[in-house]
C-alpha positions in Angstrom: 9.0 -1.2 5.8 11.3 -1.4 8.8 13.7 -4.3 9.5 13.0 -6.4 12.6 14.9 -8.7 14.8 13.9 -10.9 17.8 14.6 -9.1 21.0 15.4 -12.4 22.7 17.9 -14.0 20.3 18.6 -11.4 17.5 17.1 -13.5 14.7 16.1 -11.3 11.7 12.4 -11.3 11.2 9.8 -10.5 8.5 7.0 -8.2 9.2 4.4 -11.0 9.0 6.3 -13.4 11.4 4.3 -15.0 14.2 7.0 -17.1 15.7 10.8 -16.6 15.8 12.3 -19.4 13.7 15.4 -19.5 16.0 14.1 -19.4 19.6 10.5 -20.2 19.0 9.1 -17.2 20.9 5.7 -15.8 20.0 5.8 -12.5 18.2 3.5 -9.6 18.2 3.5 -6.3 16.2 2.9 -3.1 18.0 1.4 -0.7 15.4 1.5 2.3 17.7 5.4 2.3 17.6 6.0 0.0 14.6 7.8 -2.7 16.7 7.8 -6.4 16.2 8.1 -7.7 19.8 9.1 -11.1 21.2 6.4 -12.1 23.7 6.3 -13.9 27.0 3.0 -15.2 28.6 1.7 -13.1 31.3 1.6 -15.2 34.4 -1.9 -15.6 35.9 -3.6 -13.9 32.9 -4.3 -16.4 30.1 -4.4 -14.8 26.7 -2.3 -11.8 27.8 1.4 -11.2 26.8 4.3 -9.1 27.9 7.0 -7.8 25.6 10.3 -9.7 26.3 12.8 -7.6 28.3 10.6 -4.5 28.2 8.5 -2.9 30.9 4.9 -2.2 30.0 1.3 -3.4 30.4 0.0 -6.8 29.4 -1.2 -6.9 25.8 -3.5 -9.1 23.8 -3.0 -10.5 20.3 -5.7 -9.6 17.8 -8.5 -12.2 17.8 -7.6 -13.2 14.2 -4.3 -14.6 15.5 -6.3 -17.7 16.3 -6.5 -18.3 12.5 -2.8 -17.5 12.0 -4.1 -14.5 10.0 -2.7 -11.6 12.1 0.3 -11.0 14.4 -0.7 -7.5 15.6 -1.2 -6.6 19.2 -4.1 -4.7 20.7 -3.1 -1.7 22.9 -4.0 -2.2 26.5 -5.6 1.2 26.5 -8.1 0.2 23.9 -10.6 -1.2 26.4 -12.5 -4.3 25.3 -11.3 -4.2 21.7 -10.5 -7.7 20.4 -9.3 -6.8 16.9 -6.2 -4.8 16.0 -6.1 -1.5 14.2 -6.2 -3.2 10.8 -8.6 -6.1 11.4 -11.3 -4.0 13.0 -12.0 -2.6 9.5 -13.0 -6.0 8.3 -16.7 -6.2 7.7 -16.9 -9.5 5.9 -14.4 -12.4 5.6 -14.7 -15.6 3.6 -16.1 -18.8 5.0 -12.9 -20.3 6.5 -14.4 -23.8 6.7 -14.1 -24.0 2.9 -10.8 -25.8 1.9 -8.3 -23.3 0.7 -10.1 -20.2 1.9 -8.1 -19.7 5.0 -4.8 -19.7 3.2 -6.0 -17.3 0.6 -7.5 -15.0 3.2 -4.2 -15.0 5.2 -2.4 -13.7 2.1 -5.0 -10.9 1.8 -4.5 -10.1 5.5 -0.8 -9.7 5.0 -1.3 -7.2 2.2 -3.9 -5.4 4.2 -1.7 -5.1 7.2 1.2 -3.8 5.1 -1.2 -1.1 3.8 -2.3 -0.1 7.3 1.3 0.1 8.5 1.9 2.8 5.9 -1.3 4.6 6.5 -0.6 4.7 10.3 3.0 5.9 9.6 1.5 8.7 7.6 -1.0 9.5 10.4 -3.9 9.4 8.0 -7.5 9.5 9.4 -8.8 5.9 9.8 -12.4 5.6 11.0 -14.2 2.3 11.3 -17.8 1.8 10.0 -19.3 1.6 13.5 -17.7 4.9 14.4 -18.4 6.7 11.1 -21.0 5.8 8.4 -18.3 6.8 5.8 -15.6 4.9 7.6 -13.2 2.4 5.9 -14.4 -1.2 5.7 -13.4 -4.3 3.8 -15.5 -7.2 2.4 -13.3 -10.1 1.3 -15.6 -12.3 -0.8 -15.4 -15.6 -2.6 -15.8 -15.2 -6.3 -18.4 -17.6 -7.7 -16.7 -17.3 -11.1 -13.9 -19.4 -9.6 -16.4 -22.4 -9.4 -18.5 -21.8 -12.4 -17.2 -19.8 -15.4 -20.8 -18.8 -16.4 -21.6 -17.5 -12.9 -21.5 -13.9 -11.5 -18.1 -12.4 -10.7 -16.9 -10.5 -7.6 -14.9 -7.4 -8.6 -12.3 -5.8 -6.5 -13.3 -2.1 -6.0 -14.4 0.7 -3.8 -17.8 2.3 -3.1 -18.5 4.9 -0.3 -15.7 3.7 2.0 -16.3 0.0 1.4 -13.5 -1.8 -0.3 -14.4 -5.2 -1.8 -11.6 -7.7 -2.4 -12.1 -10.8 -4.5 -10.6 -13.8 -2.7 -9.4 -15.0 -6.2 -6.8 -12.1 -6.2 -4.9 -14.1 -3.5 -4.6 -17.1 -5.9 -1.3 -16.4 -7.7 -2.1 -18.3 -11.0 -5.6 -16.7 -11.2 -4.2 -13.2 -10.5 -1.4 -13.7 -13.1 -4.0 -14.8 -15.7 -5.9 -11.6 -15.0 -2.8 -9.5 -15.3 -2.1 -11.1 -18.7 -5.7 -10.6 -19.8 -5.7 -6.9 -18.9 -2.2 -6.4 -20.3 -0.9 -5.1 -17.0 2.8 -4.9 -16.2 2.1 -5.1 -12.5 -0.7 -6.7 -10.5 -0.3 -7.6 -6.8 -2.5 -7.9 -3.7 -0.6 -5.1 -2.0 -1.0 -3.0 -5.2 -4.8 -3.6 -5.1 -5.0 -2.4 -1.4 -3.0 0.7 -2.1 -5.0 1.5 -5.2 -8.4 1.1 -3.5 -7.3 3.0 -0.5 -6.6 5.9 -2.8 -10.3 6.0 -3.8 -11.2 6.1 -0.1 -8.8 8.9 0.8 -9.9 10.9 -2.3 -13.4 10.9 -0.6 -11.9 11.9 2.7 -9.2 14.4 1.8 -10.2 15.8 -1.6 -14.0 15.6 -2.1 -15.8 18.7 -1.0 -12.7 20.3 0.4 -10.1 22.9 -0.5 -8.0 20.4 -2.4 -10.8 19.7 -5.0 -9.9 22.7 -7.2 -6.2 21.8 -7.4 -7.1 18.2 -8.0 -9.2 19.1 -11.0 -6.4 21.2 -12.5 -4.0 18.3 -12.4 -6.2 15.2 -12.8 -9.2 16.5 -14.6 -12.9 16.9 -13.7 -14.1 13.8 -11.9 -17.8 14.7 -12.7 -17.4 13.2 -16.2 -19.2 9.9 -16.5 -17.2 7.1 -14.9 -19.1 4.4 -16.7 -18.7 6.0 -20.1 -15.0 6.5 -19.4 -14.6 2.8 -18.6 -16.6 1.8 -21.8 -14.4 4.1 -23.9 -11.2 2.6 -22.4 -12.2 -1.0 -23.1 -13.9 -0.3 -26.4 -10.9 1.5 -27.8 -8.7 -1.3 -26.6 -6.5 0.7 -24.3 -5.3 4.1 -23.3 -4.9 7.1 -25.6 -1.8 7.7 -27.6 1.0 9.4 -25.6 -0.5 8.4 -22.3 2.9 7.6 -20.8 3.7 11.3 -20.8 0.8 12.1 -18.5 -0.1 9.0 -16.5 1.8 6.5 -14.3 -0.1 3.6 -15.9 -2.5 2.8 -18.7 -5.4 2.3 -16.2 -4.7 5.8 -14.8 -5.8 7.2 -18.1 -9.4 5.9 -17.7 -10.8 8.6 -15.4 -9.5 11.2 -12.9 -10.6 9.0 -10.0 -8.4 6.1 -11.4 -5.6 8.5 -12.1 -5.6 9.7 -8.5 -5.9 6.2 -7.1 -3.0 4.9 -9.2 -0.8 7.9 -8.3 -1.7 7.4 -4.6 -0.7 3.7 -4.9 2.6 4.6 -6.5 3.3 7.1 -3.8 2.9 4.4 -1.2 5.0 2.0 -3.3 7.8 4.6 -3.3 7.6 5.5 0.4 7.5 2.0 1.7 10.2 0.7 -0.6 12.5 3.6 0.1 12.2 2.9 3.9 13.1 -0.7 3.3 16.1 0.3 1.3 17.1 2.8 4.0 17.0 0.3 6.9 19.2 -2.2 4.9 21.7 0.5 4.2 21.2 0.6 0.4 23.2 3.5 -1.2 23.8 4.6 -4.7 26.6 6.6 -6.4 26.2 8.4 -9.7 28.6 10.9 -11.3 30.3 11.2 -8.0 27.1 12.0 -6.1 25.9 9.7 -3.4 22.2 9.1 -2.8 21.5 7.7 0.6 17.8 6.8 1.5 18.9 6.3 5.1 19.0 10.1 5.5 15.4 10.5 4.5 12.5 10.7 6.9 10.2 9.0 4.4 7.0 9.2 6.4 7.7 12.7 7.8 9.9 15.6 6.8 11.4 14.3 3.5 10.5 16.5 0.6 9.3 15.0 -2.6 12.4 16.0 -4.6 14.5 14.1 -2.1 12.2 11.0 -2.4 12.3 11.2 -6.3 16.0 11.6 -6.3 16.4 8.4 -4.3 13.5 6.5 -5.9 14.6 6.6 -9.6 18.1 5.1 -9.0 16.6 2.5 -6.6 14.1 1.3 -9.2 16.9 1.0 -11.8 18.9 -1.0 -9.3 16.2 -3.4 -8.3 15.1 -3.9 -11.9 18.7 -4.7 -12.7 18.8 -7.3 -9.9 15.6 -8.9 -11.1 17.0 -9.1 -14.7 20.1 -10.8 -13.3 17.7 -13.5 -12.0 15.7 -13.7 -15.2 12.7 -12.1 -13.5 10.4 -9.3 -14.8 11.2 -5.8 -13.6 10.2 -5.2 -10.0 9.0 -1.7 -10.9 8.2 -1.4 -14.7 7.4 2.3 -14.6 9.3 5.5 -15.1 7.4 8.6 -13.9 7.4 11.5 -16.4 7.3 15.2 -15.2 3.5 15.3 -15.4 3.3 12.3 -13.2 5.8 13.7 -10.8 3.7 16.8 -10.5 0.7 14.6 -9.6 2.9 12.8 -7.0 3.7 16.2 -5.6 -0.1 16.8 -5.1 -0.4 13.5 -3.2 2.7 14.3 -1.1 1.4 17.7 -0.1 -2.2 16.3 0.4 -0.9 13.7 2.8 1.2 16.3 4.7 -1.7 18.7 5.0 -4.4 16.1 5.6 -6.5 17.6 2.8 -5.9 21.3 3.6 -4.4 21.9 0.2 -5.8 25.0 -1.5 -3.5 25.4 -4.5 -1.5 23.3 -6.9 1.8 22.6 -5.2 3.9 24.4 -7.8 7.1 24.7 -5.8 7.0 21.1 -4.6 6.3 19.9 -8.1 9.0 22.0 -9.7 11.7 20.8 -7.3 10.6 17.2 -7.7 10.5 17.4 -11.5 14.0 18.9 -11.6 15.2 16.1 -9.3 13.5 13.5 -11.4 15.2 14.8 -14.6 18.6 14.9 -12.9 18.2 11.4 -11.5 16.5 10.0 -14.6 17.5 6.4 -15.4 16.7 3.9 -18.2 13.1 3.4 -19.1 12.1 -0.2 -18.3 9.7 -0.1 -21.1 12.6 0.5 -23.5 13.9 -2.9 -22.8 
């Protein structure tokens, strides 16, 4: 994620900010150039805005701004569109008249927009349901289980381009209970969105294309029964012995689809966090060598070995910072060579937009060597 500042007064701003805390100006995010702009009302055109101190056409805020649930702008060239490039993928939202729903949905919106900022930065294909029957859509649903323990439950998941998100996942205590119940070291809203988007992009970039063969060589045959794999995972009370050597997480060991989705999510974790470290000038020195994320074009030309060489020391540093505050590790994972090889597949898949006809041996080898050279303490070792 980039760093932002108010163009009118210089106040540092978060990605989600809707008003500048210093000068009070309205803010709007331009997803087409990843800029958070200070806005001024367009005289004589109610509902339209101009970017402060910058020439350009009048712009509209996404219609969900009226719920304080979005700060993105709609490009003037997008005709009669009223929703931004993230919100137009929403198919169902919760009943906002129910007390508490609006706040929970706003948290979900923030995570969704952070996901879309990454997907747009990677220039991945994003079709809506009206434009494509297989397009990406979101249903954010209230979970009846939150009201009656014996009632049905809404599960977060993906099916044929439709991502369902349980509103309960935005409730921090409820999500933490689920994390504990499933013995997960990490469970966040943004993590859910990144994981489920991995299922969607598997169907768009891997399924039925040249990347399917290389996928099966690395992740396994997805044609094995998914339901049986789930039942085996939960019946056996967890992943197989030695899973850490082959998978980024215990859940990744369930099935090749979940392995890919978890690997995809961790690739996005890595890229977005490295960009944040870069814009804040974070640097590392080890054995006389300096690692500088600011030199990396995270979303473009950076090679995976460069990303891995910066990522491993960064995770050690942020985990150490968290421990200094008595907090759990921010990133409680350490990718082994087999996992780095899978990350290489995702890296090349994203760069080729699915035109990947072979296992990326050279990319993987360089990244594995970089990972071994930059290897740091395993957070699971305590």
